C-alpha positions in Angstrom: 2.4 8.7 -19.0 4.7 11.0 -21.0 8.2 9.3 -21.0 9.8 12.4 -19.6 7.6 12.5 -16.5 9.1 11.2 -13.2 7.6 8.1 -11.5 8.8 8.0 -7.9 11.3 5.2 -7.1 10.0 4.2 -3.7 8.4 1.3 -1.9 4.8 2.5 -2.1 2.2 -0.2 -1.5 0.2 -1.7 -4.3 -2.6 0.6 -5.3 -0.7 3.9 -4.5 0.3 5.8 -7.6 2.4 8.9 -8.0 4.0 11.0 -10.7 5.8 14.3 -11.2 5.2 16.1 -14.5 8.0 18.0 -16.4 7.6 20.8 -18.9 7.2 18.2 -21.7 4.0 16.7 -23.0 1.6 19.6 -23.3 0.3 22.2 -25.7 1.2 25.6 -24.3 3.4 28.0 -26.3 6.5 29.9 -25.1 7.4 30.8 -22.4 5.0 28.2 -20.8 6.0 25.5 -23.2 4.7 23.0 -23.1 3.0 21.2 -20.1 2.1 24.2 -18.0 -0.5 23.3 -15.4 -0.7 26.7 -13.7 -3.8 28.8 -14.3 -2.3 31.9 -12.7 0.9 32.5 -14.7 -0.5 34.3 -17.8 -0.9 31.2 -20.0 -4.1 30.9 -22.2 -6.9 29.3 -20.1 -7.7 26.9 -23.0 -4.1 25.7 -23.0 -4.0 25.1 -19.3 -7.4 23.3 -19.4 -6.1 21.1 -22.2 -2.9 20.3 -20.3 -4.8 19.4 -17.2 -7.0 17.1 -19.3 -3.9 15.4 -20.6 -2.7 14.8 -17.0 -6.1 13.4 -16.0 -6.2 11.0 -18.9 -2.7 9.8 -18.2 -3.5 9.2 -14.5 -7.0 7.7 -14.9 -7.8 9.8 -11.9 -9.0 13.3 -11.0 -6.1 15.7 -10.2 -7.4 18.3 -7.6 -5.6 21.6 -7.9 -5.2 24.0 -5.0 -4.7 27.8 -4.7 -1.3 27.6 -3.0 -0.3 30.6 -0.8 2.9 29.4 0.9 0.9 28.6 4.1 0.3 25.5 6.2 -3.4 24.7 5.6 -4.2 21.1 4.8 -7.3 20.3 2.7 -9.1 16.9 2.9 -10.3 15.8 -0.6 -13.1 13.8 -1.9 -14.8 13.5 -5.3 -16.9 16.6 -4.8 -14.0 19.0 -3.7 -13.7 21.8 -6.3 -10.5 23.0 -7.8 -9.0 26.2 -6.5 -9.6 26.0 -2.8 -6.9 27.7 -0.7 -4.4 25.3 0.9 -0.8 24.2 0.6 -1.4 20.5 1.3 -4.0 17.9 0.6 -4.9 14.4 1.8 -7.4 11.8 0.8 -8.5 8.2 1.4 -10.9 8.2 -1.5 -9.8 6.3 -4.6 -9.4 8.1 -7.9 -8.9 11.5 -6.4 -5.3 12.8 -6.7 -3.6 15.2 -4.2 -1.9 17.6 -6.6 0.8 20.2 -5.8 2.1 22.7 -8.4 5.7 23.8 -8.3 8.3 25.7 -10.2 11.2 25.6 -7.6 9.4 24.8 -4.4 9.6 21.3 -3.0 6.7 18.9 -3.4 6.5 16.2 -0.7 4.3 13.1 -1.2 3.2 10.8 1.6 1.6 7.4 1.9 1.0 5.0 4.7 2.7 1.6 4.2 -0.7 -0.1 4.1 -1.9 2.2 1.4 -5.1 3.4 3.0 -4.4 7.2 2.6 -2.1 9.6 0.7 -1.1 13.2 1.1 0.9 15.9 -0.7 2.5 19.1 0.5 3.8 22.3 -1.1 7.1 23.1 0.8 8.6 26.3 -0.2 10.8 27.8 2.5 8.0 29.9 4.0 5.6 27.0 4.4 8.4 24.6 5.4 9.6 27.0 8.2 6.1 27.9 9.3 5.8 29.7 12.7 7.6 28.7 15.9 9.0 25.7 14.2 5.7 24.3 13.0 5.2 24.3 9.2 3.3 22.6 6.5 5.0 19.2 7.0 4.1 19.2 10.7 0.5 20.2 9.9 0.2 17.6 7.1 1.5 14.7 9.2 -0.7 15.6 12.1 -3.8 15.5 9.9 -2.5 12.4 8.1 -2.0 10.5 11.4 -5.2 11.9 13.1 -7.2 8.7 12.7 -4.6 6.8 14.8 -3.3 9.5 17.2 -2.9 6.9 20.0 -0.1 5.2 18.0 1.6 8.4 16.6 5.1 7.0 16.8 4.1 3.8 14.9 2.2 6.0 12.4 5.4 7.9 11.7 7.4 4.7 11.2 4.7 3.4 8.8 4.8 6.6 6.7 6.7 6.7 3.4 7.8 10.1 2.0 9.0 11.1 -1.5 10.7 14.5 -2.2 10.3 15.8 -5.8 12.5 18.1 -7.8 13.1 21.7 -6.5 15.6 24.5 -6.6 18.9 23.0 -5.6 21.4 23.9 -2.9 23.8 25.5 -5.4 21.1 27.8 -6.8 18.9 28.8 -3.8 20.5 31.9 -2.4 18.6 33.4 0.6 19.0 36.1 3.2 20.0 35.7 6.8 16.4 35.9 7.9 15.6 32.6 6.1 18.5 30.8 8.0 17.3 32.3 11.3 13.7 31.1 10.6 15.0 27.5 10.5 18.0 27.4 12.9 16.3 29.2 15.8 13.9 26.3 16.3 16.0 23.5 14.8 19.7 24.0 15.4 20.6 21.0 13.1 19.2 23.0 10.2 22.5 25.1 10.2 24.0 22.2 8.2 21.7 23.0 5.3 23.1 26.5 4.9 26.4 27.5 3.3 27.7 31.1 3.5 27.7 32.7 0.0 28.3 36.4 0.7 27.8 38.8 3.6 24.3 38.2 4.8 23.6 35.6 2.1 23.5 31.8 2.2 22.9 28.9 -0.1 20.1 26.8 1.3 19.4 23.1 0.8 15.6 23.0 0.7 15.3 19.3 0.3 17.7 18.8 3.2 15.7 21.0 5.4 12.6 19.0 4.6 14.4 15.7 5.4 15.3 17.1 8.8 11.7 18.1 9.5 10.4 14.7 8.5 13.0 12.9 10.5 12.2 15.0 13.5 8.6 13.8 13.1 9.8 10.2 13.3 9.6 9.4 9.6 12.6 7.3 8.5 11.4 6.1 5.0 12.4 9.2 2.9 13.1 8.8 -0.8 13.6 11.0 -3.9 15.5 14.4 -3.9 18.9 14.1 -2.3 20.0 17.6 -3.2 22.1 16.5 -6.2 22.2 18.3 -9.5 19.7 16.1 -11.4 16.9 17.2 -9.0 17.6 20.9 -9.4 14.8 22.7 -11.3 17.0 25.8 -12.0 19.8 23.8 -13.7 17.6 21.9 -16.2 15.8 24.5 -18.3 14.7 22.0 -21.0 13.1 19.7 -18.4 11.9 21.8 -15.5 10.1 25.2 -15.1 11.9 27.5 -12.6 10.4 30.7 -11.2 13.8 32.0 -10.0 15.6 31.2 -13.2 12.9 32.6 -15.5 11.7 35.7 -13.6 14.4 38.0 -14.9 14.3 36.5 -18.4 10.8 37.8 -19.2 11.3 41.1 -17.5 8.1 41.4 -15.5 9.4 40.4 -12.0 6.6 37.9 -11.7 8.4 34.9 -13.2 6.6 34.1 -16.4 7.1 30.4 -16.4 4.9 27.3 -16.1 4.0 25.1 -13.3 4.7 21.3 -12.9 2.7 19.0 -10.7 3.4 16.3 -8.2 0.4 14.0 -7.9 -0.4 11.0 -5.6 -3.6 9.0 -5.6 -5.2 5.6 -4.7 -6.1 3.5 -7.7 
């Protein structure tokens, strides 16, 4: 593993491995320097392929990349699943296959059962996290994750361990009133995750919103991003890619920046 990559500090069972890449350790040139894993952001395809190969060698596993669309679809993975299928979460019980979520401000959420029989990962930007009628990507992922043992749903939640990776922090994530409404209308406690910044504008705590959703599902073992500055992708340009920070810098409105990955797999 590259020494700058993050290894989750959580009580995952033996045989469950996870990591979060940073922008260090790859071969892409500016503005994607250097460990860009996104094949949709304008980087040279050969550089992206080489960076993905670096990741696979470091993991001794096969990272499975999705076409993420800020939705709630969950894709089950096995060794024959091709890259690029459309989904915003993945799960697997097959060894050597890594659920892989790309981010550059959105929140990656990794899940494992405490017996280590299955793993999952979700892409939780605000749209996917909010979902529709209070049901978003985390609710969909957990339902699929717990499906083999639906008769013991409450126990499955207690036995689930979650890790939240780096994302845009609560001092940088300014949103409109419609984003606040999308969360607060269905989950009144979510109001605590929004701070008024200007008329009709709020600063949102994305990781805090995800914690509330996980807790509402009955998950109590939640580790990683606590909303503090070291976890903020915007505030650490030398370590993290950030779509919001870099979109204006390169003048195309698309956000020419790379993508990092959160991966979880069974050895």
